[in-house]
C-alpha positions, 0 to 999 in steps of 0.5 A: 528540437523541442518536441524531440527533447520533450520526447526524450524527457517523457521517455525517461520519466516513463522508464525512471518510474518503472519498478523492479518488482519480485514476487515473495513467499509467505516464507520470505523467499524470492519466488518465479515471476509467474508463480500464482501464490505470493504474500509479498512484492520486493521493490528493488528499485526503491528497497522496499517490500510490499504486503499484498492483499488477499481474496480469501477471508482473513486479516488480509483480505483486500476489502478489509478497511481501517481508521487511522490510529498510531496510539495518539491520534486517529480513531482507536475503536475503528466504529466506521470500519465496515469490513474488519476481519476481526470486528473491533479495534479496525484500525492502523494500529491493530492491523500492523501489530497482527501482521507483525505478530504473524511474521508476515513473509518472515518479517515483524517490522511493518509499517504504514507507507509514507506518501512518497513510498505509497506513490512510488507504486502508482502506475501511470501507464497502466492499461487499466483504470487501476494505477497499480501493476495488478501482476503483482498487486492483485485485489488492489481496490479502486480507492484510497490507501493509508499513509503514515503522513498526518496532515500538519496543519489539521492533526485529525486527518492523514493522507491517502494515495488513491490508486484511480488517479494518483497523487495524494489527499487528505482524509478524516482519520475516523473514516475507514479505508484500505491500507497496504503495509511496507517495510525497508528491503534493507 
């Protein structure tokens, strides 16, 4: 009896953790699931729109990394960023401003995700070592991605979500890491 209850609980958790994703064009239109070019992903389950990384040179290149900076804490100059398209001010605030100025998918209210938001796209049932649905999020790196959440007990650190084991961990804001922006779909 206990095995049946446990199995049904695991099945319901696995079904509740799968998101309802849709691809979105650069113009903000929902497009076919088999489309080969898309710029954003709509997560209908969580009412969020996610940035999709590119393998092409530019601001959205999947290999670009940034120090964490919000205008008050973190590192403004991005000294330790190794892969930043524009070469200076390689921080999260500058990246957000650039994406908002470009109006990615027709929107200008992009931001860093919370820990819960970023963890909502972690796929623990993935068939690969990368814990994300690469059919919707290609070019994701097997590393951590910044969240908007600073560590309360140590404001020089912020949380990141690693897509190689999920959960979250704290990292010094002066160290560069990857970013995936989000916005509300409402």
